[in-house]
Structure formats: structure tokens, C-alpha cells
N, C-alpha and C positions, 0 to 999 in steps of 0.2 A: 214321727212317733216311733219310739223304740218298743220292741216286743220282747216280753219275757215268757218263755214256755216252761211250765212246770210239769215234770213227769214223775209220779210216785212209782217206786219199784220195790218189789219184794220177791226174791227168788225168781228173777226173770231171765236167767241165762239163755234160755232157748229162743226168746223172742226179742229181747232188748236190742240186739244188734241190728235186726231188720228195721225196727222202729227208728233207731238213731240214724241209720243210713238214709232213710226217707226224710227224716226231719232235717238233717244237715243239708241235703240236696235242696229242700224247699227253703231253708234258711239262706243259702247262697243266692238263690234266685231272688229272694226278697231283698237282700242287701244290695245286690247288683242293680236291681231295677229302681230302688227307692233311695239308695244312699244312706238309709237308716240302719242302725245296728239291731241285732237280735241276740239274746242270750238264751241258752238252754240249761235248765237246772234239773238234775236228776236227784230226787230225794230217796235215799236208800232207807228202807224200813226193816233193818235187822236181817238182811239177806244172808243166807248161809251157803250160797253157791258162788258162781263166777260173775255175778251181775256187775259188781263194781270193777272187777278186772277188765271186763269187756267195755264198760263205760269210759275207762281211762284211755282207750284208743281214740276217743272222739274229743272234739273241742266243746266240752260241756263242763259245767260246774257241778261238782258232786257234794251233796249235803247229806246229813244223817238225822233221822228221827227215830228214837228208840221205842216210843210208845206205839203199839200196833192199833192204830186208829186212822183210817184213810182220810178222814176230815182233817185231823191234826197234821198228817203228812203233807197234804195239799197246802195247809196254812203255813207250815214251816218253809216250804218253797216260796210262797208268796211274800213272806217277811224278808227274804233275801233278794227278791226281784227288784230291779232298778228300772224296769220299763214302764211306760205310760199305759201300755196294753198288757194284760195278763191272759195267758192261754193255759188250759189244763188238758193234758192228754194222757190216756192210759198207756202203760208200757208195752202192751201187746197190740198196738195199733200203728198202722202206717198211713202217712198223709200224702195227698196229691201235691205236686210241686208248686201249684199256684195258691195253696190254701192261705198262707200268711200274707201274700199280696192282696187277696180278697178281703181278709180280715182288716188289714190296714186301710184298704179302699173304703170299706163301710164305716169304720170307726172315725176316720178323719173328716167325714162329712158332718159329724156332730149330731146326726139324727138318731143314732142308735145307742142303746144302753149296753148292747152286747148280744150274744146269741150262741147258736150251735151250728152244726153242719150235718149234712146227710151222711149216711155211712153204708158200707157194704160189708157183708160177712166174707171171710176168706174161703169158706167152703159152702157148698149148697147141697141140700137134700130137702125132703118134704117138711121136716120139723123146722129146719133153719129158715126155709122160705116162709113158714107161718110166722116165725118170730120177726122176720124182716118186714112182712106185710103189717104186722102189729106196730112196728116202729115207724113205718111210713105213715100209718094212720095217726099215731101220736104226733108226729112231726107236722103233718098237714092240717089235721083237724084240731088238735089241742094246741098246736103251735109251739111245741117244745122239742128240743133235741139236746141230749147231754153227752154225746160221744166226744166231741171236742168243744169245750166251753171257752168262750172268750168274753172279756169285759174290760173296763178301764180300772186302773189301780184305785182311782178315786171311788168308783162304785163299790169295788171289793171292800175297801175300808169302811165306807159308809154303812154297808149292810152287815158288817161284822165277819166277813169271810165265811168259811164253811162251819156249820154247827158241829162242834166237837162232842156233843152229846150223842151223835149218831154214829153207828158203826157200819152203816150201809144206807144206800139211797140218799146220801148226803149231797150228791150232785143234783138230784131232782129238787130237793129242798132249796138248794142254793139258786138254781135257775128260776124257781117260782118267786123267791124273794127278789131276785134281780129284776125280773119282769115287772113285779109290782112297784119296785122302786122307780123303774123307768117310767111307768105310767104317771107317777107323782110328779116327775120333773119334765114330762113331755117328750120322752124318748121311747122309741119302739124297740122291741125284741126282734132280732133278725136271724133267721136260719139261712145258711149259705148252701146253695144248690149247684153252683158252678164249680165248686171244689168238693172234695169228699175225704172220708177216712175209711180205710179198710181195717176192720177190727177182727180179732181172733174169735172163732166159734168154740174154742176149747171147753169153756164152761158148760155150754149147752150139750156137749157130747157126754157129759157125766152126770148132769143134773137129773134127778128122779122127779116124778110128778110132785111129790111133797115139797121138793126144793123149788119147783116152778110156782107152786101154790104159795109158798112162803115168800118168794120174790114179789109176787103180786100183793101179798099182805103188807110187806114193808112199805109199799107206796101209800097204804091206807092208814096204817096204825103207827104212830110215833113211838109207842111203847115197845114195839118190836124192834125198831131201828136202834133204840137205846139199850137193848139187851145183847151183849156180845155173843151170848150162847145161841141166840136166835139167828145170828148173822154168820154162823160158823162156816157156811159154804164159801164165804168171801175171803176167809182167812186160813183155811186149811189147804196149804199148797199141794199136799199129796194128791188131792182129788183131781188136780189139773195136770199131772205129770204122767 
């Protein structure tokens, strides 16, 4: 089974190189162990820095999406993908070298609709640890993880991809619909714990209480996700530099 990894990128010159180094390392391990191919698609979303220049140093496909909507960016990458398995990873996250091998292992059984992975933050302090504990609770109790999402191309097409009405929390919406679809066809949602993703804590360093409150609100109110002005902290790159 071929894997296609889609990475949305907007002004990621500071972190995209580390992300791609880890991805290419994991890609090589996957291809050597399985004999299957893997493609990496970086979808540039109007970057104004050296993001694309850096990406050209790696064996990746570079695509472009001009509309600033993360759901649409993800869907643009998926349309170009040729793999039976689709994975979605943020541009500020590094993967363990075994992650794609594990995804392939679970998906080829035919038992799973897809899933997510556990994650670690790149830095630790009290606030970050509280966020991490919350994510662990969501992963183990609720059964959801959206750090690295994987599913089959068939499932992605059947549920209509990411909802482009949403400017944030589109990944949570997608995972919930994926899980529900899996139940209908007798397949389980599977979080991976033997591999992991290390993701950047940069946003949490600058978010104020109102931002954290808004972030929680986005998970509860669809109207907030559909309003780009309410999702400003996800699109204002200056806040994270």
C-alpha cells in the first residue's frame, strides 16, 4: 500500500526543515522495510518567507493553494495524492522513524478506518504539561487524536474530505466523521502509541487566556469555526515569530 503524506505550510521557514528531515528519514525506513512507495506533498499557502526554497532541497512534491483556509489546503494536497493511504501532518511537527511503518501495519489488516498518534511537545513547563495532560485525556478517554491523521483514500473521498466551511478545528471535525463512517462499515478508529509526533509548542507561548478560551469554543460551536475573524490566531503568522 502506497502512502501519501500531505503537509500544509504557511510561512514555516523556521521549522519546516526539521519536519522534512524527520519525515524523509521515516519515509526511507518505510520504503526499505516494505518495498512500497511513499510520496510527500507540501502544499504552500501563500508563504512570504523561505518555506518553498527550503522544501526544494528535499524529495517532495510542492503544490500551491492561494485561499487561506487550512481545510482547503489539506484537500488540495489530497487531490494530488496517489497513495491508498493518506496522512496529514502539520509543518511544525517531527515524526518518529517508525510511524509510517506502523500506519501501514494497521491499515493493511483491513480492520481500521484510520486514526491518529500520540504526541509530545518540544518544550516543557507547567502550562505545556497541563495541555499535554489534556491531550492524553482526550486520546485515551474520548478516543481521538488529531496530531497526525491517517486514513484510506477511499474513506477520505467517501466522507468528503475536510469541511472547507471551517477555518479552524477542521481536523477534529474530520476525525469525528471518519470515526462515525468507520462504525457504519465495521471498522475501528486506531490511535498509534508505539510511534509518536513531536509538535511545536510555539502557539501556546503566545496565546492569551481569551485565545485558549476561544480554542475550546471552536470545538463546541460550528459558527465560530466558520468565521475567519474568530480564528485569527491560526492565521496571523506574526504571533508565532
